[in-house]
C-alpha positions in Angstrom: 134.0 56.0 103.6 130.2 56.3 103.6 128.1 57.2 100.6 127.2 60.5 102.2 130.9 61.5 102.5 131.5 60.4 98.9 128.7 62.7 97.8 130.3 65.6 99.7 133.7 64.9 98.2 132.2 65.0 94.7 130.4 68.2 95.6 133.6 69.8 96.8 135.5 68.9 93.5 135.8 71.9 91.1 134.7 69.9 88.1 131.4 68.9 89.8 129.8 72.4 89.2 130.9 72.4 85.6 132.5 75.9 86.0 135.2 77.8 87.8 135.6 77.1 91.6 135.9 80.7 92.5 132.7 81.7 90.6 130.6 79.0 92.2 132.0 79.0 95.7 128.9 80.2 97.4 126.7 77.9 95.4 128.9 75.0 96.2 128.8 75.7 99.9 125.0 76.0 99.9 124.8 72.8 97.9 127.1 71.0 100.4 125.0 72.2 103.3 121.8 70.9 101.6 123.4 67.5 101.0 124.8 67.3 104.6 121.4 68.2 106.0 119.7 65.6 103.9 122.2 62.9 105.0 122.2 63.9 108.7 125.9 64.9 108.7 127.4 67.8 110.7 130.1 69.4 108.5 131.8 70.9 111.5 132.5 67.5 113.1 134.8 64.7 112.1 133.3 61.6 110.6 135.5 59.4 112.8 136.5 60.7 116.2 138.1 58.9 119.2 135.8 58.9 122.2 133.1 60.9 120.4 129.8 60.9 122.2 126.7 59.7 120.4 124.3 62.4 119.2 121.6 63.3 121.6 118.0 62.7 120.7 116.7 65.7 122.5 119.2 68.2 121.0 119.1 66.9 117.5 117.7 69.0 114.7 113.9 68.5 114.5 114.2 68.9 110.7 116.8 66.1 110.5 115.1 63.0 109.1 117.7 60.8 110.7 116.8 62.1 114.1 113.3 60.9 113.6 114.6 57.5 112.6 116.8 57.3 115.7 113.8 58.1 117.9 111.7 55.4 116.3 114.3 52.7 116.6 115.8 53.7 119.9 115.6 51.1 122.7 112.4 51.4 124.8 113.0 52.7 128.3 111.6 49.5 129.8 114.5 47.6 128.4 117.1 49.6 130.3 118.5 47.9 133.4 118.7 49.9 136.5 121.9 50.0 138.5 120.3 48.1 141.3 119.3 45.2 139.1 122.7 45.2 137.6 124.4 45.1 141.0 122.0 42.3 142.0 123.1 40.2 139.0 126.7 40.8 139.5 126.6 40.1 143.2 128.3 36.8 144.1 126.8 34.5 146.7 128.6 34.1 150.0 129.3 30.5 151.2 129.8 30.3 154.9 132.8 28.4 156.1 131.3 27.8 159.5 128.5 25.3 160.2 125.0 26.5 160.7 124.4 23.9 163.5 126.5 21.3 165.3 125.0 18.3 167.1 126.8 15.6 169.0 126.7 12.0 167.6 128.2 9.8 170.3 128.9 6.2 169.4 129.2 6.7 165.6 131.1 3.8 164.1 134.3 4.9 162.4 133.9 2.7 159.3 134.4 4.0 155.8 132.3 1.3 154.2 129.1 1.9 156.1 126.3 4.4 155.3 124.8 5.7 158.5 123.2 9.0 157.6 120.2 10.0 155.4 117.8 13.0 155.0 114.2 12.4 154.0 112.0 14.4 151.7 109.9 15.2 154.8 112.9 16.9 156.5 113.7 14.1 158.9 117.3 13.0 159.5 118.1 9.4 160.4 121.5 8.6 161.9 122.7 5.3 163.2 124.8 5.2 166.4 126.1 1.8 167.1 123.0 -0.4 167.7 120.4 2.4 167.7 118.8 4.6 165.0 117.8 8.1 166.0 115.4 10.4 164.0 115.7 14.2 164.2 113.1 16.5 162.9 114.9 19.4 161.3 111.9 21.6 161.6 111.0 21.2 165.2 114.4 20.1 166.6 112.8 17.1 168.3 114.8 13.9 168.3 113.9 10.4 169.4 115.1 6.8 169.2 113.5 4.8 166.5 115.0 1.4 167.2 117.7 -0.5 169.1 119.0 -3.8 167.9 119.6 -6.6 170.3 122.5 -9.1 170.4 126.1 -8.6 171.2 127.3 -9.0 167.6 124.6 -7.0 165.8 124.7 -3.3 164.9 123.3 -0.9 162.3 125.3 -0.9 159.1 123.2 1.3 156.9 120.0 3.5 156.7 118.0 4.8 153.8 114.7 6.7 153.6 112.0 5.6 151.2 111.0 8.0 148.4 107.9 9.1 150.3 109.7 9.7 153.6 107.3 7.5 155.5 109.5 4.4 155.8 113.1 3.9 156.7 115.2 0.9 155.6 117.8 -0.4 158.0 120.6 -2.8 157.1 122.2 -4.8 159.9 125.5 -6.6 160.6 123.6 -9.9 160.7 122.5 -9.5 157.1 118.9 -8.4 157.6 117.2 -5.6 155.8 114.5 -4.1 157.9 111.7 -1.6 157.1 110.4 0.7 159.8 107.2 2.8 159.8 108.3 6.3 160.9 104.8 7.3 162.2 104.0 4.2 164.2 107.6 3.5 165.0 107.1 -0.1 164.3 109.0 -2.6 162.2 107.0 -3.4 159.1 109.0 -6.3 157.9 112.5 -7.9 158.0 114.0 -9.3 154.8 116.8 -11.8 155.5 119.0 -13.7 153.3 122.4 -11.9 153.1 125.2 -13.8 154.8 127.1 -10.7 155.9 126.5 -7.1 156.9 124.3 -4.9 154.6 126.5 -1.8 154.4 124.5 0.2 151.8 120.9 0.6 150.7 119.2 2.5 147.8 115.5 3.0 146.9 113.8 3.2 143.6 110.1 3.5 144.4 109.0 0.1 145.7 112.4 -1.6 144.8 115.0 -1.6 147.6 118.5 -2.5 146.6 120.9 -3.8 149.3 124.7 -4.2 149.0 126.4 -6.9 151.1 129.9 -7.4 152.3 130.2 -10.6 150.2 129.9 -8.5 147.0 126.3 -9.3 146.2 123.5 -6.9 145.5 119.9 -7.9 146.0 116.8 -6.1 144.7 113.8 -6.4 147.0 110.2 -5.7 146.0 108.9 -4.6 149.3 105.2 -5.1 148.2 105.4 -8.9 147.9 106.2 -11.7 150.3 108.9 -13.2 148.2 110.8 -10.0 148.2 114.0 -11.0 146.3 113.4 -10.3 142.7 117.0 -10.0 141.4 120.6 -10.8 142.5 123.4 -8.8 140.9 126.8 -10.5 141.0 129.9 -8.8 139.7 131.7 -7.3 142.7 134.3 -9.5 144.4 134.5 -7.5 147.6 132.2 -5.5 149.8 129.7 -3.2 148.1 129.9 0.2 149.8 128.1 2.5 147.3 124.7 2.2 145.6 122.7 4.9 143.7 119.6 4.6 141.5 119.3 7.0 138.6 116.4 9.5 139.0 114.3 7.8 136.3 115.0 4.3 137.7 116.5 3.0 134.5 120.0 2.4 135.8 121.7 1.4 139.1 125.3 2.4 139.9 127.4 0.4 142.4 130.8 0.8 143.8 132.9 -1.7 145.9 136.0 -2.4 147.8 137.3 -4.2 144.7 137.8 -0.7 143.2 135.1 -1.3 140.5 132.2 0.8 139.4 129.3 -1.1 137.8 126.4 0.4 135.9 123.4 -1.9 135.7 120.4 -1.7 133.5 117.3 -2.1 135.6 116.1 -5.0 133.4 119.3 -7.0 133.5 121.4 -8.8 136.1 124.5 -8.3 134.0 126.3 -5.0 134.3 126.0 -2.8 131.2 129.4 -1.2 132.0 132.2 -2.1 134.4 134.8 0.5 135.1 138.2 -0.2 136.7 139.8 3.2 136.5 139.8 3.7 140.3 142.7 2.4 142.4 140.9 2.3 145.7 137.4 1.5 147.1 134.6 3.4 145.5 132.0 4.6 148.0 131.0 8.0 146.6 128.4 7.7 143.8 126.1 10.5 142.6 123.8 11.0 139.6 123.6 14.6 138.2 120.1 16.1 138.8 120.1 18.2 135.6 121.7 15.6 133.3 120.4 12.2 134.3 123.0 10.1 132.4 125.9 11.8 134.1 127.4 9.8 137.0 130.2 10.9 139.3 132.3 8.4 141.2 135.0 9.0 143.8 137.8 6.8 145.0 139.4 6.2 148.4 142.7 7.0 150.0 145.0 5.5 147.3 143.0 7.0 144.5 141.7 10.4 145.4 140.1 10.8 141.9 136.5 11.7 140.9 135.6 10.4 137.5 132.5 11.5 135.5 130.8 9.0 133.2 128.2 9.1 130.4 126.1 6.2 131.4 124.5 6.0 127.9 127.8 5.5 126.1 130.0 4.3 128.9 132.6 7.1 128.1 134.5 8.9 130.8 133.9 12.6 130.2 135.9 14.2 132.9 138.4 13.5 135.7 139.3 15.5 138.8 142.2 14.8 141.2 141.1 16.0 144.6 144.2 15.2 146.5 142.3 13.5 149.3 140.2 10.5 150.1 136.7 10.9 148.6 133.9 9.8 150.9 130.9 11.3 149.2 129.7 13.5 146.3 126.6 15.7 146.3 125.3 17.6 143.3 123.6 20.9 143.7 120.1 21.3 142.5 120.3 25.1 142.3 123.7 25.6 140.7 125.9 23.8 138.1 128.1 22.7 141.0 128.9 19.7 143.1 130.4 19.1 146.5 132.8 16.4 147.6 133.6 15.4 151.1 137.0 14.1 152.1 138.9 12.1 154.6 142.7 11.8 154.9 144.6 14.0 154.8 142.4 17.2 154.6 139.0 16.2 156.2 137.4 19.0 154.2 134.5 19.9 152.0 135.1 21.2 148.5 132.8 22.8 146.0 133.5 22.7 142.2 131.8 24.2 139.2 130.8 21.8 136.5 131.8 21.2 133.7 134.5 23.8 134.3 135.9 21.8 137.3 136.9 25.1 138.8 137.3 24.9 142.6 135.0 27.5 144.2 135.8 27.0 147.9 137.5 24.6 150.4 136.0 24.3 153.8 137.9 22.7 156.7 135.0 20.8 158.1 136.0 18.2 160.8 138.9 17.2 162.9 138.8 13.7 161.4 137.6 12.1 158.2 134.1 12.9 157.0 132.2 9.6 156.8 128.7 10.5 155.6 126.8 13.4 154.0 123.2 14.1 153.2 121.4 16.9 151.3 118.3 18.6 152.7 115.1 18.3 150.7 115.3 22.0 149.6 118.8 21.4 148.2 120.4 24.2 150.3 121.9 22.5 153.3 124.4 19.6 153.6 124.7 17.5 156.7 128.0 15.9 157.5 129.1 13.5 160.2 132.6 12.4 161.0 134.5 10.1 163.3 135.0 13.1 165.6 131.3 12.3 166.5 130.0 15.7 165.3 127.0 16.1 163.1 127.3 19.5 161.3 125.0 21.4 159.0 126.4 23.7 156.2 124.5 26.2 154.1 126.4 25.6 150.8 123.7 26.0 148.1 121.5 28.8 149.2 118.9 29.7 146.6 119.6 32.7 144.2 116.3 34.4 145.1 114.6 34.0 148.4 111.1 32.7 148.1 108.4 35.1 149.2 105.8 32.4 149.5 107.0 30.4 152.4 103.8 29.1 153.9 103.6 27.9 157.5 102.9 24.4 156.4 105.9 24.2 154.1 108.9 22.3 155.5 112.2 24.0 155.1 115.7 23.2 156.2 115.9 25.8 158.8 117.0 24.8 162.3 115.4 26.1 165.4 117.3 24.1 168.0 120.5 22.3 168.3 122.1 19.9 170.9 123.1 16.3 171.1 121.9 12.8 170.6 121.9 10.9 173.9 122.6 7.2 173.5 120.0 4.9 174.9 120.9 3.8 178.4 122.9 7.0 179.3 121.9 10.0 181.3 122.5 13.5 180.1 121.1 15.7 182.8 122.4 18.9 181.3 120.5 18.4 178.0 117.1 17.3 179.4 114.1 19.4 178.4 110.7 18.5 179.8 107.6 20.0 181.3 107.6 21.3 184.9 107.9 18.5 187.4 110.5 16.5 185.5 108.0 14.2 183.7 108.2 13.7 180.0 105.7 12.4 177.5 105.8 11.5 173.8 105.3 14.6 171.8 106.8 16.9 174.3 110.3 18.5 174.0 111.9 15.6 175.8 111.2 11.9 175.7 111.9 9.1 178.1 112.6 5.5 176.9 113.2 2.8 179.5 113.6 5.5 182.1 116.5 7.3 180.2 116.3 10.7 178.7 116.5 11.2 174.9 117.6 14.8 174.3 115.6 17.0 171.9 118.6 19.0 170.6 118.8 21.8 173.1 122.5 22.3 173.6 123.8 25.3 171.7 127.2 24.7 170.2 
């Protein structure tokens, strides 16, 4: 009961007036009305009423002092949310379950332990098809062959873009680590020394790390002649996963020995070695909004994704995906991550973090997904599988579309689609060139050694 109601009860009590109730009835009523008016109480309404509407500011008594107080402390109109703004906030984003584009990738090697796809900060996609590396410009839709290895036993085992997008590192089956200039299309240098294929590469500024089939990891300083500056030895089988932390302080590695190692950049001894996985660990990804959070995914006989605090070495979360994990991609726009899978589902899955709630499952390919890459704007994921299809998925579209999309700004939009033509093969249906059938570098089509390289013109 409020103080005002207590005063009213006292006023109604016969002893309050000090005389007979009948003699002072009119005076008591007048006194009650004065008290009620002073306290802002309507005597004709209940103090507590179910579903009672709040008093209106416009219809309130102008002499009521509480009305003035309500007006002073009422919420300013600018703070009220319109229904359109509210609907905009409550609107859920739509994740398309069909690819945005599909390109052919003939000759892709069906090998889980290789890393044959990467997307640069300058919106260029590099993909290795057997002995050749092709580069596709996602802005113009133009594709061309960057290199083709010679030798019957040699092939491309890994590709990785440098941080500036101007150089591409290529690992080979012979154990060489090559660096190619993307503008001049020339090999800058070849760093040899590994005794087996180099199946994975990872950059940290001028340091290039290479993982070998013999279990060794080399750190190369590409600026100096004696490039090998460190050798990391802990894996007993092929290294198939490498990832530098965004600040360059730690390197994560995964191998076919089912181990995950976290290395300090200043040491050749692993800071932590994790043996929780029961299959090869290829999928490694550092969280972009929490740089000491590492996600690792295991192969067919494991199917688990573990989350590690790289500062303490503690495992902070675990997810059973029910399928072989081939890659993990963190979203830069949402608190989410995507995992790609092989047997038995060959799908893409998106989860919230740290809730671990599955947001969507997308049946992506007819066979296991081998490699994925995230676009520089963080919205599109490229996937390639042993079904020789390269697909693009709009999984992490931004919450608010940018109004300042300058002409010179690169984006992950696709203007053409088609197929990669392997060097030495004709694809007359996909040729695009100027009238007369000739083709020159810089045009829509390109001829290398008399054979046409398609510029992604087939609509799938």
